[in-house]
C-alpha positions in Angstrom: -12.3 3.2 27.1 -11.1 4.5 23.7 -11.2 1.9 21.0 -8.5 1.6 18.4 -9.9 0.8 14.9 -7.5 -0.1 12.0 -9.3 0.7 8.8 -8.4 0.2 5.1 -10.1 -0.5 1.8 -9.0 -2.2 -1.4 -9.8 -2.7 -5.1 -10.5 -5.9 -7.0 -7.1 -6.1 -8.8 -5.5 -6.3 -5.4 -7.9 -8.6 -3.6 -5.6 -11.7 -4.0 -2.5 -9.8 -2.8 -3.6 -8.0 0.3 -3.1 -10.8 2.8 0.5 -9.7 3.8 -0.8 -6.2 4.6 -3.6 -7.5 6.7 -1.3 -9.9 8.5 1.1 -7.0 9.3 -1.8 -5.0 10.8 -2.9 -8.0 12.9 0.7 -8.5 14.2 1.0 -5.1 15.8 2.6 -5.0 19.3 -0.3 -2.9 20.4 -3.3 -4.7 19.0 -6.3 -2.9 17.5 -9.7 -3.6 18.9 -10.9 -4.2 15.3 -9.3 -4.4 11.9 -11.8 -3.5 9.2 -11.5 -3.9 5.5 -14.2 -1.8 3.7 -15.4 -3.0 0.4 -17.9 -0.9 -1.6 -20.9 -2.7 -3.2 -19.7 -1.5 -6.6 -16.7 0.4 -8.0 -17.1 3.0 -10.7 -13.5 2.5 -11.5 -14.0 -1.3 -12.0 -17.5 -1.7 -13.5 -16.7 -5.3 -14.5 -16.1 -6.6 -11.0 -18.2 -9.7 -10.4 -18.7 -9.0 -6.7 -16.4 -11.7 -5.4 -14.9 -10.7 -2.0 -11.3 -11.2 -1.0 -10.2 -13.9 1.4 -9.0 -12.4 4.7 -7.2 -13.8 7.7 -9.0 -14.4 11.0 -9.3 -11.2 12.9 -10.1 -9.0 9.9 -13.7 -8.0 9.3 -15.0 -7.2 5.8 -17.5 -4.3 6.0 -19.6 -3.5 3.0 -20.3 0.2 2.2 -23.0 1.6 -0.2 -20.8 4.4 -1.5 -17.3 4.2 -3.1 -15.4 7.3 -2.0 -12.4 6.2 -4.0 -9.2 5.7 -2.0 -10.7 7.9 0.8 -13.1 5.0 1.5 -10.4 3.6 3.7 -11.2 6.2 6.3 -14.5 7.9 5.4 -16.5 4.6 5.7 -15.0 4.1 9.2 -15.7 7.7 10.1 -19.4 7.2 9.2 -19.6 4.0 11.1 -18.1 5.3 14.3 -19.5 8.8 14.4 -20.2 9.9 18.0 -18.1 7.1 19.5 -15.0 7.2 21.5 -12.4 5.8 19.2 -9.3 6.5 17.1 -9.1 5.3 13.6 -5.7 4.3 12.1 -6.2 4.2 8.4 -3.7 2.5 6.1 -3.0 1.7 2.4 -3.5 -1.8 1.0 -0.1 -2.1 -0.7 2.3 -1.7 2.3 3.7 -4.1 4.9 3.5 -2.3 8.2 6.1 -2.7 10.9 4.9 -4.0 14.3 5.3 -0.7 16.2 3.0 1.4 14.0 0.1 1.4 16.4 2.1 2.0 19.5 4.1 4.9 17.8 1.0 6.7 16.6 -0.9 6.3 19.9 2.1 7.7 21.8 2.2 10.7 19.5 -1.5 11.2 19.8 -1.1 11.4 23.6 1.7 14.0 23.1 -0.2 16.0 20.5 -3.9 15.9 21.5 -6.4 17.1 18.9 -3.9 16.4 16.0 -4.0 13.9 13.2 -0.8 11.8 13.5 1.0 10.9 10.3 4.3 9.3 9.5 4.5 10.6 6.0 3.5 14.0 4.7 4.5 17.3 3.0 3.6 20.9 2.5 1.5 22.3 -0.3 4.6 23.9 -1.8 5.5 20.5 -3.2 2.4 20.6 -5.3 2.0 24.3 -6.1 5.7 25.4 -6.1 4.6 28.4 -4.0 5.8 28.5 -0.4 3.2 29.6 2.2 3.3 31.0 5.7 1.8 28.9 8.4 1.0 29.7 12.0 1.5 26.2 13.2 5.1 25.6 14.2 7.4 23.8 14.1 7.2 22.6 10.5 8.3 19.1 9.6 11.3 19.0 7.2 12.2 16.4 4.6 15.7 15.0 3.7 17.0 15.7 0.3 17.3 12.2 -1.3 20.6 13.0 -2.9 22.0 14.1 0.5 20.7 11.1 2.5 24.0 9.4 3.1 22.6 6.4 4.9 20.1 5.7 2.2 22.7 6.2 -0.6 25.1 3.8 1.0 22.4 1.1 1.6 21.3 1.5 -2.0 24.8 1.1 -3.2 25.4 -2.0 -1.0 22.1 -3.5 -2.3 23.2 -3.0 -5.9 26.6 -4.4 -5.4 25.2 -7.6 -3.7 22.5 -8.1 -6.3 24.6 -7.7 -9.4 22.4 -8.0 -12.6 19.4 -8.8 -10.5 19.4 -5.2 -9.1 17.1 -4.1 -11.9 14.2 -6.1 -10.3 14.8 -4.9 -6.7 13.0 -2.1 -5.0 15.1 0.6 -3.5 15.7 0.3 0.3 13.4 2.2 2.6 14.6 5.5 3.9 13.8 8.0 6.6 12.2 10.7 4.5 11.8 13.3 7.2 14.6 14.6 9.5 12.5 17.0 11.7 9.2 16.4 13.3 6.5 19.0 13.0 3.3 20.0 11.3 2.6 19.4 7.6 -0.2 20.5 5.3 -0.9 17.1 3.7 -0.6 13.6 5.1 0.4 10.6 3.1 -1.8 7.6 3.9 0.9 5.2 2.8 2.5 5.4 6.2 -0.8 5.2 8.1 -2.5 8.1 9.8 -4.4 8.3 13.1 -7.6 10.3 13.3 -10.8 10.7 15.3 -14.3 10.5 13.7 -15.1 14.1 14.8 -12.1 15.4 12.7 -14.4 15.2 9.7 -17.8 16.8 9.0 -20.4 16.2 6.3 -18.3 18.1 3.7 -15.8 15.3 3.7 -18.2 12.9 2.0 -19.1 15.4 -0.8 -16.0 14.8 -3.0 -16.0 16.5 -6.5 -15.7 13.8 -9.1 -12.4 15.0 -10.5 -10.8 15.1 -7.0 -11.9 11.6 -6.0 -8.5 10.1 -6.7 -6.5 12.5 -4.5 -7.5 11.3 -1.1 -4.4 12.7 0.7 -5.1 16.3 -0.2 -8.8 15.9 0.2 -8.7 14.4 3.7 -6.0 16.8 4.8 -8.0 19.8 3.6 -11.2 18.6 5.3 -9.3 18.5 8.6 -7.5 21.8 8.1 -10.7 23.7 7.5 -12.0 22.2 10.8 -8.9 23.4 12.6 -7.3 19.9 13.0 -3.5 20.0 12.6 -1.5 17.2 11.2 1.6 16.2 13.2 4.3 14.2 11.5 6.8 12.2 13.5 10.2 12.2 11.8 13.1 9.7 11.5 10.9 6.7 10.8 11.6 4.4 7.9 9.0 4.2 5.1 6.8 1.2 5.2 7.7 -1.4 2.6 5.7 -2.1 -0.4 3.8 -5.4 -0.9 3.2 -7.2 -4.2 -0.1 -5.4 -4.6 1.6 -2.0 -5.3 2.0 -2.4 -9.1 -1.6 -3.3 -9.6 -3.8 -0.4 -10.7 -1.7 2.3 -8.8 -3.4 5.6 -8.5 -0.2 7.5 -9.4 -0.8 6.3 -13.0 -4.5 6.8 -13.1 -6.5 9.3 -15.1 -9.8 10.2 -13.4 -12.5 12.2 -15.3 -9.7 13.0 -17.9 -7.5 14.5 -15.2 -4.0 13.1 -14.2 -3.0 12.8 -10.6 -0.6 15.7 -10.7 -3.3 18.0 -12.1 -5.9 16.6 -9.7 -3.6 17.4 -6.8 -3.1 21.0 -8.0 -6.9 21.4 -8.4 -7.6 20.0 -5.0 -5.2 22.5 -3.3 -6.8 25.3 -5.3 -10.3 24.1 -4.3 -9.4 24.2 -0.6 -7.8 27.6 -0.9 -10.7 29.2 -2.7 -13.6 27.5 -0.9 -12.2 27.4 2.7 -9.4 29.9 2.7 -6.8 27.4 4.0 -3.2 26.9 2.8 -2.8 30.5 1.5 
């Protein structure tokens, strides 16, 4: 019987704030066989970490890994652990509160689209490069223009009117980013993504240092070069942020002197030149 593994990793600044995320993954209406939190034995990004592990609720297993793959640790450590086994790995971010139907939705989509990675957030390389590309895989997922998302704009306005001066401290309401289901080039792990261990080969573990922070592009490219499509299910609300989100976010990080935007562009170029994908 195919196992369902929920996998994620975290970083020391967030250890005290990840419990709500873990509880949301334990409370899924289709329960995982195992919920694994991978913690490297050391973090190049946090050299002063004293080794203290986070407290986790019952039902979550802390797994130590010898290598820190950056944010890709959330799935690569599980891929290495479960290689050759009959399982699906749902990997998630540590700063979201996941709704109870995440596992059942992704498993249902996996049954409808065998051999695909299933994601709830994602985009095309054009968003990074500015250059549209032709793709054989059809249909293509389509995003909503934020300014034309009437439902979102009305909910945002109502939230602001009710909050008054306090609105400056509120997060914007979740919205349904995609209006059409289909294939995408790049998954976004913030919504969770369902994969199989054999979607990745040894190349996935050999991440160039300057690309270590851009796990979404890296993982997507590793699957694309192995012929694994990414299917995105549309009309699903974004997962809400937890209180961990503002702590050491990757979006503001500079790795090897390279910003996230630059690293994303370099990662796409790396995949194009080395593997001939995403032309």
